[in-house]
N, C-alpha and C positions, 0 to 999 in steps of 0.2 A: 431804231432801224440799223441793220448791219451795214457797215461800210465795206466797200471792196478795197482790199489792201493791194497796192501796186508792188509788183516785184521789179526792182530797179537794179540793173547791172552796173556796178561801180567800174568806171573806165572800160565798160564793156563787160567782159568776164575775166577780170584781171587776175583771178586766182588760177586761171587755166591758160590764158593766152597773153601775149605782149600787150600791155595796157594801152588804151587809147589808140588802137589800130583798127583798121577795118576788119581784120581777122577776129579781133576780140569782140567787136560789136556783133559780128555774124554769129559768134559762139553764144553770146548772150541771147540772141533771138532764138537760136536752136534750143536753148535751155528754158525757154518760155518767158522771157522778160517782157513786161508790159512797157518798160521804159529803159533807156540806157543813159547813164551819166557820163559826161565828158568834160574835159578841162580845155580852155582856150586861152591863147595869148597871141600877141603880135610878134612877127619876125621882122628883121631889118628892112626887108623890101615891102613891108606893109600888109602882107597877107595875114589872115587869122588862121593859125595852125592849132591842131589838137595835141596838146602836150601839157603835162601837169607841172613839171619843175621849171624853175627859172633857167636852168641849164639843160643841155642834152646829155650830160655825163652819165647819169644813172640809167637812162632808158635806151640809149643808143651806143654805137661804137665811136661816137664823136665826142668832142669837148667844146665848151664855150657856152656863152649866154645866148638864149634864143633871140633876144632883142638885137643881138649883134651879128646874127647870121642870116643871110638871104635865103629865100625859099629854095633856089636851085641847089644850094649846098645842103640844106636840110633834107631835101629829097634824095640826096646821095647817101644818106646815113642809113644804117641798118637798125631799125627799131625793134628787132627781135624776129627770128624766123624769117628773115629777109623781107619783113614788112617795112613800108615807108611811113614817115610821119604824114598823116593826112591833113589837108586843109579842112576848115569847117564847111566850105562849099562842097568839097568832094564827099565829106561824111554825110551831109544832108541829102545829097543826090543818091548815095548808096542806101540810106536808111528810109527814104521816102516810101510811105505806104506800108512799112513793115513794123514800126515801133514808135513810141513817143520818145522825145529827147529832153534831157535835163542838161543844159549848157552852163557850166560854171565859169564865170569870168575870174581868171586867176591873177589879173594885173590891172593896174590903172590904165585908162586910155582905151580900153577894149569895147566900151559900151557903144560908141558911135559906129565903128565898122561892123560890129555884130548886129546892131539894129538894122543897118543897111542890108546885110546879107539875109536876115530873117524877113525883112520886108519883101525882098525879091523872091525868097523861097515861098512866101505865102501868095504873092501876086502872080508869079509865073512858074514857080517850081513845084506846084502840087501839094504844098504843105497846108495844114489847117492850123490856125492860131492856137486852138485848144490842145494840140498835140505837141506844143513847144513850151518849155519852162526854162527861164533863165535864172540862175541862182548865183549868189556871191556873198563873201564876207564884207565886200566893199559897198557900203550903203550908197555912197556917192555915185558909183557906177550904175547901181540899180535905179537911182533917181534919174540919171541921165538917160538910161535906156527907156524908162517910163515916159520921159518927156518926148523922146523921139518916136516911140511906138507904144502908146498907152494900152494897146490891146493884147500885148504879150504878157503872159503870166510870169510873175516874179516870185522867187523864193529867197528868203534871208537865211544865211548860214550863221549859226551861233555856236560858240565854243564853251562858254562858261554860264553859270547860273545867273549871275548878276547882269542880265541883259535888260536894256531899256529900249523899247521900240514903239511906245505909244506915240511919240512925236513923229517918228518915221512913218507910222501908219496913217497919220493925217496928211502926209505929203504924197505918199505912194501907196496904191492899193496892192497889198501883198496877196499872193495866192497861198503861200505856204511858209512854214518855219522848218528849218532843217537843223536837227539837234544831235549831238553825240549820244550814244546809247545810255550812258550813265545818268543823263539828265531826264530821260523820258519816264514818266509815271502815268498811271491811268488818270490821276487827278489833273496833271498838267495838260494831258491831251484833251480832257474834257473842257478845261478852261480855254484852251486855244480854239477848240471847235466852237465854243460859244461866241468867239470873236469872228467866226466865219472863215477861219483859216484851216488849212490842212497841216498835218504834222508828218514829216519824214525823218527817219533816223539813219545816221551813217557811223562808221562803216561796220556793218554787223555781220560777223562771220561765225561766231560761236553758237552752237546749237542751243545752249541754255539761254543766251540773250535773245535769240530768235523766238524761242518759246515764250519768254516773258513779254516781249514786245507785242506779240500777237494777241495777248490778253488785254492790251491797253487801248484797243480800238484805234490804233495808229493807221495812217493812210498809206504809208509806203515804207519799205525797208530797202536801203541801199547796201548791196553786198558784193564782195568779190566772187562769191560762190553761189550763183543763182539757183543751182539745183538743190540747195539746202532749204529753200523757202517752200 
């Protein structure tokens, strides 16, 4: 049976717009994405903000660590083309009913506040649990989120071939594995599918890589350039 491959916008449509901004997410939707990927971490005042790096230096006109800056100050920064750094709450409100989301936990300590926000989004914000995926390299954060909200789908990010997740699977019911392009083969995808998991690959921009991955029966491709899929 043919699987439907999801088109997933990396940080929105980061190849065309300032990454992790509402403008970028809107562009991803315009380009036909089924899902948008975003990165979240906590700022000093406790809000969950959508930002990839530990600091604001690369993506804004400011400097400093996100964890040491309050939201009011973060909101004053230019994240590109006069866009602001959005909070996760704002982003979910903006995207509700338009697209699925893949929320990557970029730092330790994010699971609890994110679980609370997602619980409210499902109960009162018009979101469906099946339209939300939370992913991370941090297995402990995924475990904590699972304990707080076992109905939210979870994805484990993996960087290298020598991964061990059998024990983790016994503790947490994963929905998907997220792998770099170089690790994805048709044989691997078939093996992961036998375990009942989906396979997503990141971050895939080269046309030759896209063509190859499409032949592996992969479940989703994460890209900066959604119009190439």
